[in-house]
C-alpha positions as CSV (number, residue, x, y, z in Angstrom):
1,X,6.1,94.7,34.0
2,X,3.9,96.5,32.5
3,X,0.4,94.8,31.2
4,X,1.7,96.1,27.8
5,X,5.1,94.1,28.1
6,X,3.1,91.1,29.2
7,X,0.9,90.9,26.3
8,X,3.4,91.5,23.8
9,X,5.8,88.6,25.3
10,X,2.8,86.1,25.9
11,X,1.8,86.8,21.9
12,X,5.3,86.4,21.0
13,X,5.4,83.0,22.6
14,X,1.9,82.3,21.5
15,X,3.2,83.0,17.7
16,X,6.2,81.1,17.9
17,X,4.3,77.8,19.2
18,X,1.2,78.8,16.6
19,X,3.3,78.6,13.9
20,X,4.9,75.3,14.6
21,X,1.7,74.0,15.0
22,X,0.8,75.4,11.9
23,X,3.7,74.0,10.2
24,X,3.2,70.6,11.8
25,X,-0.2,70.8,10.2
26,X,0.6,72.0,6.8
27,X,3.9,70.0,6.2
28,X,1.8,66.9,6.5
29,X,-0.9,67.2,4.5
30,X,1.0,68.1,1.0
31,X,3.8,67.0,-0.6
32,X,7.5,68.3,-0.1
33,X,7.8,69.5,-3.7
34,X,4.5,71.4,-2.9
35,X,5.3,72.6,0.2
36,X,8.6,74.2,-1.2
37,X,6.6,75.8,-3.9
38,X,4.6,77.7,-1.3
39,X,7.3,78.5,0.8
40,X,9.5,80.3,-2.7
41,X,5.9,82.2,-3.3
42,X,5.8,83.5,-0.3
43,X,9.3,84.5,0.3
44,X,8.5,86.4,-3.2
45,X,5.5,88.2,-1.4
46,X,7.1,88.6,1.6
47,X,9.9,90.7,-0.1
48,X,7.3,93.7,-1.1
49,X,5.3,93.3,2.2
50,X,8.3,94.6,3.8
51,X,9.2,96.9,1.4
52,X,5.4,98.3,0.7
53,X,5.1,100.2,4.1
54,X,8.2,102.4,3.7
55,X,8.9,102.1,7.2
56,X,5.8,104.1,7.8
57,X,4.2,101.7,10.2
58,X,7.3,101.6,12.5
59,X,7.5,105.3,12.5
60,X,4.0,106.0,13.5
61,X,4.2,103.0,16.4
62,X,7.3,104.7,17.2
63,X,6.7,108.4,17.1
64,X,2.4,108.7,18.0
65,X,3.1,109.3,21.6
66,X,5.4,111.8,21.7
67,X,4.6,114.4,19.0
68,X,2.2,117.4,20.1
69,X,-1.8,115.8,20.1
70,X,-2.5,118.5,17.3
71,X,-0.1,116.5,14.7
72,X,-1.4,112.8,15.7
73,X,-4.5,112.7,13.4
74,X,-2.1,113.9,10.8
75,X,0.1,110.8,11.6
76,X,-2.7,108.3,11.5
77,X,-4.3,109.8,8.3
78,X,-1.3,109.9,6.0
79,X,0.5,106.7,7.7
80,X,-2.6,104.8,6.2
81,X,-2.8,106.5,3.1
82,X,1.2,106.2,2.5
83,X,1.1,102.2,3.4
84,X,-2.1,101.6,2.1
85,X,-1.5,103.3,-1.2
86,X,1.6,102.2,-1.6
87,X,0.7,98.5,-0.6
88,X,-2.0,98.4,-3.1
89,X,0.3,99.1,-5.9
90,X,3.0,96.6,-4.4
91,X,0.5,93.7,-4.9
92,X,-0.8,94.9,-8.2
93,X,3.1,94.7,-9.2
94,X,4.2,91.2,-7.8
95,X,1.1,90.0,-9.4
96,X,2.1,91.5,-13.1
97,X,6.0,90.4,-11.9
98,X,4.5,86.5,-11.1
99,X,5.6,84.8,-14.4
100,X,8.9,86.4,-14.4
101,X,9.6,85.4,-10.5
102,X,8.8,81.8,-11.5
103,X,11.1,81.8,-14.4
104,X,13.7,83.0,-12.4
105,X,13.0,80.5,-10.0
106,X,13.0,77.7,-12.8
107,X,9.4,76.7,-11.1
108,X,6.2,77.5,-13.2
109,X,4.2,76.3,-10.7
110,X,5.0,79.1,-8.5
111,X,3.4,81.7,-11.0
112,X,-0.4,81.0,-10.0
113,X,0.8,80.7,-6.4
114,X,2.6,84.4,-6.1
115,X,-0.7,85.6,-7.9
116,X,-3.2,84.1,-5.3
117,X,-0.8,85.5,-2.2
118,X,-0.3,89.0,-4.0
119,X,-3.5,90.5,-2.2
120,X,-1.8,89.7,0.6
121,X,0.8,92.4,0.7
122,X,-2.0,95.1,0.7
123,X,-4.3,93.2,3.0
124,X,-1.4,92.5,5.7
125,X,-0.8,96.2,5.7
126,X,-4.1,97.0,6.9
127,X,-3.9,94.9,10.2
128,X,-0.2,96.1,10.9
129,X,-0.9,99.7,10.3
130,X,-3.8,99.8,12.5
131,X,-2.5,97.7,14.9
132,X,1.0,100.2,14.7
133,X,-1.3,103.3,15.6
134,X,-2.4,101.3,18.8
135,X,1.0,100.6,19.6
136,X,2.0,104.2,19.3
137,X,-0.5,104.9,22.2
138,X,1.1,101.7,24.0
139,X,-2.2,99.6,23.2
140,X,-0.4,95.9,23.0
141,X,-3.6,93.9,22.1
142,X,-4.2,94.9,18.6
143,X,-0.8,94.0,17.7
144,X,-0.9,90.7,19.9
145,X,-4.3,89.8,18.2
146,X,-3.5,90.8,14.5
147,X,0.0,90.5,13.9
148,X,0.9,87.3,16.1
149,X,-2.0,85.6,17.2
150,X,-4.6,85.2,14.9
151,X,-2.5,85.0,11.5
152,X,-1.4,81.0,12.1
153,X,-4.3,80.0,14.0
154,X,-6.7,81.0,10.8
155,X,-4.5,80.0,8.3
156,X,-4.1,76.4,10.0
157,X,-8.0,76.0,10.4
158,X,-8.9,77.6,7.2
159,X,-6.4,75.9,5.4
160,X,-7.0,72.6,6.7
161,X,-10.8,73.3,6.0
162,X,-10.4,74.0,2.6
163,X,-8.0,71.2,2.0
164,X,-10.4,68.5,3.5
165,X,-13.7,69.8,1.4
166,X,-12.2,68.9,-1.6
167,X,-9.8,71.6,-2.6
168,X,-6.4,69.6,-1.7
169,X,-3.3,71.7,-2.1
170,X,-4.8,74.6,-3.8
171,X,-7.1,74.4,-0.4
172,X,-3.6,75.4,1.8
173,X,-2.6,77.9,-0.5
174,X,-6.4,80.1,-1.1
175,X,-6.7,79.3,3.0
176,X,-3.7,81.6,3.6
177,X,-5.3,84.1,1.4
178,X,-8.4,83.7,2.7
179,X,-7.1,83.9,6.7
180,X,-5.4,87.1,5.6
181,X,-8.5,88.6,4.3
182,X,-10.6,88.1,7.5
183,X,-7.6,89.3,9.9
184,X,-7.8,92.2,7.8
185,X,-11.8,92.9,8.0
186,X,-11.3,92.2,11.9
187,X,-8.7,94.9,12.2
188,X,-10.8,97.3,10.1
189,X,-13.9,96.6,12.6
190,X,-11.6,96.7,15.8
191,X,-10.4,99.8,14.6
192,X,-13.8,101.4,13.6
193,X,-15.4,100.6,17.1
194,X,-12.9,102.3,18.8
195,X,-13.2,105.6,16.1
196,X,-9.3,105.1,15.0
197,X,-10.7,105.5,11.2
198,X,-12.5,108.8,12.5
199,X,-9.3,110.6,12.1
200,X,-9.3,110.1,8.0
201,X,-12.2,112.2,7.9
202,X,-10.0,115.1,10.0
203,X,-8.6,117.9,8.2
204,X,-4.9,117.8,9.6
205,X,-1.5,118.9,8.6
206,X,0.3,117.1,6.5
207,X,2.9,114.5,8.0
208,X,3.6,112.5,5.0
209,X,7.3,113.6,4.7
210,X,7.9,113.4,8.2
211,X,6.5,109.5,8.5
212,X,8.8,108.4,5.4
213,X,12.0,110.3,6.5
214,X,11.7,108.8,9.5
215,X,10.7,105.4,8.4
216,X,13.3,104.8,5.3
217,X,16.1,103.7,8.2
218,X,13.7,101.2,9.4
219,X,12.6,100.0,5.9
220,X,16.3,99.6,5.3
221,X,16.3,97.4,8.1
222,X,13.7,95.5,7.2
223,X,15.4,94.7,4.1
224,X,18.4,93.7,5.7
225,X,16.4,91.0,7.8
226,X,14.7,90.2,4.7
227,X,17.8,89.3,2.9
228,X,19.3,87.7,6.0
229,X,16.1,85.3,6.7
230,X,15.3,84.5,2.6
231,X,18.3,84.8,0.8
232,X,19.4,81.0,1.3
233,X,15.9,80.0,0.3
234,X,15.7,82.1,-2.6
235,X,18.9,81.0,-3.6
236,X,17.9,77.1,-3.0
237,X,14.8,78.0,-5.2
238,X,17.0,79.4,-8.2
239,X,19.7,76.7,-8.1
240,X,18.2,73.5,-7.4
241,X,13.7,72.9,-7.2
242,X,10.6,73.2,-4.4
243,X,11.6,69.9,-3.1
244,X,14.7,71.0,-1.9
245,X,13.5,74.3,-0.9
246,X,10.5,71.9,1.1
247,X,13.6,69.7,2.6
248,X,15.3,72.5,3.9
249,X,12.4,75.0,5.0
250,X,11.0,72.2,7.4
251,X,15.1,71.5,8.9
252,X,14.8,75.4,9.3
253,X,12.1,75.5,11.0
254,X,13.2,73.0,13.8
255,X,16.6,74.5,13.9
256,X,15.6,78.0,14.6
257,X,13.7,76.6,17.6
258,X,17.1,76.7,19.3
259,X,17.4,80.3,18.8
260,X,14.1,80.6,21.1
261,X,15.9,81.5,24.3
262,X,17.8,84.5,23.0
263,X,14.4,86.1,21.5
264,X,13.2,85.4,24.9
265,X,16.1,86.9,26.6
266,X,16.4,89.6,24.8
267,X,12.8,90.7,25.4
268,X,13.7,90.3,29.4
269,X,17.0,91.6,29.2
270,X,16.4,95.0,27.6
271,X,14.1,96.5,30.4
272,X,16.6,95.1,33.3
273,X,19.3,96.8,31.1
274,X,17.9,100.0,30.6
275,X,17.5,100.4,34.5
276,X,20.6,99.2,35.2
277,X,22.5,101.6,33.0
278,X,20.0,104.6,34.4
279,X,21.9,103.3,37.9
280,X,25.5,102.9,36.1
281,X,25.2,99.6,37.6
282,X,27.7,98.3,35.1
283,X,28.8,95.3,37.0
284,X,25.4,94.4,37.6
285,X,24.6,94.6,34.3
286,X,27.1,92.1,33.0
287,X,25.9,89.9,35.5
288,X,22.5,90.3,34.0
289,X,23.7,89.3,30.5
290,X,25.4,86.6,31.6
291,X,22.8,85.0,33.6
292,X,20.6,85.4,30.5
293,X,22.8,83.7,28.2
294,X,23.3,81.0,31.0
295,X,19.7,80.5,31.1
296,X,19.6,80.1,27.6
297,X,21.8,77.5,27.4
298,X,19.0,75.4,29.5
299,X,16.4,76.1,26.8
300,X,18.5,75.3,24.3
301,X,20.7,72.5,24.9
302,X,18.0,69.8,25.2
303,X,17.0,70.8,21.6
304,X,20.4,70.6,20.4
305,X,21.0,67.3,21.2
306,X,17.4,65.7,20.2
307,X,17.8,67.3,16.6
308,X,22.0,66.7,16.2
309,X,21.7,62.8,17.4
310,X,18.0,62.4,16.5
311,X,17.3,64.5,13.3
312,X,15.6,61.9,11.1
313,X,13.1,61.1,14.5
314,X,12.8,64.9,15.1
315,X,11.8,65.7,11.4
316,X,9.8,62.8,11.1
317,X,8.0,63.2,14.4
318,X,7.0,66.8,13.3
319,X,6.5,66.6,9.7
320,X,6.3,63.3,8.8
321,X,8.6,60.5,6.9
322,X,9.2,62.5,4.1
323,X,11.1,65.3,5.4
324,X,14.4,63.0,6.7
325,X,16.1,64.0,3.8
326,X,17.1,66.7,5.5
327,X,18.8,65.4,8.5
328,X,22.3,66.7,7.5
329,X,20.9,70.2,6.8
330,X,19.2,70.1,10.5
331,X,21.9,68.9,12.2
332,X,24.1,71.5,10.7
333,X,21.5,74.1,11.3
334,X,21.5,73.3,15.1
335,X,25.2,73.3,15.8
336,X,25.2,76.8,14.0
337,X,22.6,77.9,16.0
338,X,23.4,76.9,19.0
339,X,26.9,78.5,19.0
340,X,25.4,81.6,18.1
341,X,23.2,81.1,21.1
342,X,26.3,81.2,22.8
343,X,27.4,84.3,22.4
344,X,24.2,85.9,24.3
345,X,21.5,88.4,23.0
346,X,24.1,91.3,22.3
347,X,22.4,93.2,19.6
348,X,19.9,93.8,22.1
349,X,22.7,94.8,24.4
350,X,23.6,97.2,22.3
351,X,20.3,98.9,21.7
352,X,20.0,99.4,25.3
353,X,23.7,101.2,25.0
354,X,22.0,103.2,22.7
355,X,24.2,101.9,19.5
356,X,21.7,100.6,17.6
357,X,23.6,101.9,14.2
358,X,25.9,99.2,15.2
359,X,22.8,96.8,15.3
360,X,21.9,97.5,11.5
361,X,25.6,98.0,10.4
362,X,25.8,94.6,11.5
363,X,22.6,92.8,10.3
364,X,24.0,95.1,6.6
365,X,27.2,93.0,6.8
366,X,25.5,89.5,7.8
367,X,22.8,89.8,5.3
368,X,25.5,90.4,2.6
369,X,27.6,87.5,4.1
370,X,24.7,85.4,3.6
371,X,24.1,86.1,0.0
372,X,27.9,85.6,-0.7
373,X,28.0,82.2,1.2
374,X,24.7,80.9,-0.8
375,X,26.2,81.9,-4.3
376,X,29.4,79.8,-3.5
377,X,28.0,77.0,-1.4
378,X,24.3,76.5,-2.8
379,X,25.5,75.4,-6.6
380,X,27.7,72.5,-5.5
381,X,26.1,71.4,-2.0
382,X,22.4,72.3,-2.4
383,X,20.4,72.1,1.0
384,X,23.5,71.9,2.9
385,X,25.1,74.5,1.3
386,X,22.0,76.6,2.1
387,X,22.1,75.4,6.1
388,X,25.9,76.3,6.2
389,X,25.3,79.6,4.4
390,X,22.5,80.4,6.7
391,X,24.7,79.7,10.4
392,X,27.9,81.5,8.9
393,X,25.4,84.8,8.2
394,X,23.8,84.3,11.6
395,X,27.1,83.4,13.5
396,X,29.0,86.7,11.6
397,X,25.7,88.8,13.1
398,X,26.4,87.4,16.7
399,X,30.2,87.8,16.6
400,X,30.0,91.1,15.2
401,X,27.7,92.3,17.9
402,X,29.9,90.5,20.9
403,X,32.6,92.5,19.9
404,X,31.4,95.5,19.2
405,X,29.5,95.5,23.2
406,X,32.5,94.1,24.4
407,X,34.2,97.7,22.8
408,X,31.7,99.7,24.0
409,X,31.5,98.5,27.3
410,X,33.7,95.7,28.3
411,X,30.7,93.1,28.6
412,X,31.0,89.3,27.9
413,X,29.3,86.3,29.3
414,X,32.6,84.1,29.6
415,X,32.8,83.8,33.0
416,X,32.8,81.1,35.4
417,X,28.7,81.1,36.1
418,X,28.9,80.5,32.3
419,X,31.1,78.2,31.5
420,X,30.7,75.4,34.5
421,X,27.2,74.7,33.6
422,X,28.0,74.7,29.6
423,X,30.5,72.1,30.3
424,X,28.8,69.8,32.3
425,X,25.5,69.9,30.2
426,X,27.9,69.7,27.1
427,X,30.5,66.5,28.3
428,X,28.0,64.6,30.1
429,X,24.9,63.7,27.8
430,X,27.0,64.1,25.0
431,X,29.2,61.5,25.9
432,X,26.2,59.3,26.6
433,X,24.1,60.1,23.6
434,X,27.2,59.8,21.2
435,X,28.1,56.3,22.6
436,X,24.8,54.8,22.8
437,X,23.2,56.6,20.3
438,X,19.5,55.0,20.7
439,X,17.2,54.8,17.6
440,X,14.3,56.0,19.4
441,X,10.2,56.7,18.6
442,X,8.0,59.6,19.4
443,X,7.4,58.7,23.0
444,X,11.3,58.1,23.4
445,X,12.3,61.6,22.2
446,X,9.8,63.1,24.5
447,X,11.7,60.8,27.5
448,X,15.1,61.9,26.1
449,X,13.9,65.7,25.7
450,X,12.2,66.0,29.5
451,X,15.6,64.3,30.5
452,X,17.8,66.5,28.7
453,X,15.9,69.7,30.4
454,X,15.9,68.5,33.9
455,X,20.0,67.8,33.3
456,X,20.6,71.3,32.2
457,X,18.5,73.2,34.7
458,X,20.6,70.8,37.4
459,X,23.9,71.7,35.5
460,X,23.3,75.2,36.6
461,X,22.2,74.2,40.0
462,X,24.6,71.7,40.9
463,X,27.8,73.3,39.7
464,X,26.9,76.9,42.1
465,X,25.9,79.1,38.9
466,X,23.6,80.7,40.9
467,X,23.9,84.2,41.6
468,X,22.5,87.7,42.6
469,X,21.2,88.0,39.3
470,X,19.3,85.0,38.5
471,X,17.0,87.2,41.5
472,X,16.1,89.3,39.0
473,X,14.8,86.8,36.5
474,X,12.4,85.2,39.3
475,X,11.4,88.9,40.0
476,X,10.8,89.6,36.6
477,X,8.8,86.0,36.2
478,X,6.9,87.2,39.3
479,X,6.3,90.2,37.9
480,X,4.2,88.1,34.7
481,X,3.0,86.1,36.7
482,X,1.5,88.4,39.7
483,X,2.5,85.9,42.5
484,X,5.7,85.1,44.7
485,X,7.4,81.8,43.4
486,X,8.2,80.9,46.5
487,X,9.4,77.5,45.8
488,X,11.8,78.8,43.0
489,X,12.9,81.0,45.5
490,X,13.7,78.3,48.2
491,X,15.5,76.1,45.6
492,X,17.6,78.8,44.1
493,X,18.6,79.8,47.9
494,X,19.5,76.2,48.7
495,X,21.7,76.0,45.6
496,X,23.5,79.3,46.0
497,X,24.1,78.7,49.5
498,X,25.9,75.5,48.9
499,X,28.1,76.9,46.0
500,X,29.2,79.2,48.4
């Protein structure tokens, strides 16, 4: 595994953990309604943050190293001009439209928040565009720092500091803006020291048309992603209130943790799948897909049981007792997300198979489905309806991707090596928790989670579901850690022998 891929994987995991810690800290400091207002304001600003670069940042990252050297300076120069110019205009636009957006949401309290957040449309593109230039040269560290690691750390630290120095709720709000300013300044200093910004002074060929034409399809994919991720939240704000949004956002923060295993599996599976496809090893490719999906069960199953059987305890332990009203939402999100994860990382497999247009099409269909379900379910059911709409959109996306993957390649995860540990993990702990259903405090929840995690691992090992494809995952982990995992190899070999 390359050092760049290792940095990307590590920073992605770090972003997931740090963002969750950020939510835990921030949500405990402010009221549910205040958090709902911040969520709605950020959702409104996020739309323009996605649209502002016009797909150019992704275009830079994907093309820079593959164009003739004499064109690279032009790509950097006009990439910066386009993204920063457009994002500055969009920052001004969202600032001016803040009253209209707050009126549409029936939340006058988010008007000042949107105005405070509006500069972040520009500031975030400073860091994102600079990072994309380094990504174009296969340098992963800047993106890891300025996109994944520093933002949640600085937001948590600065927001909490301003909160406790007497600014209260608005300390959190201003903390987000200040943290974005700091990240942008650090990115500029980093780029200046490595002479990236010196491109701006060179005489170059115009590359603006190339960047925008290549970036527009990527912009469309980003827009679909935005609708998919924010439609339920925005409709909940429009049809209900900020308090409902705050409760739902808390449940969503935990419920989406169940999909972390699929995201990790996608990252691991893509290079393995690409290598196997280059060798026309279709059978081994199917084994790898089943294995990745199987080990996702190990990661997601303990979270499913924790969030489904102890939703109030999990929400209270993470964010405080004021969020326990979101218990039913968390149960719905956890079940739906788990079902979607059982289908495996089909979208990334379609990407490896070269069928990216299917991925884009599925994103559009699922986004539309999410909007329709939100309009139909949120007015009568509120946050519960938003949770149902969210999981329906996710299941639609995963289901379509799996069907298309099967149609293209004949691959699917539903084999004995997948079904046996899934059945064991579902039946035994499920029956115990369903009948006992104990009421647990934080320490008890931790013990239950550890026990469930261990049981999930032994459900794979004890049912003889270890196969050759598991060796690929061990080798991948060894390439990351730069050391041989002798103990894991011995345990796997022992159970593999017993399974045979």
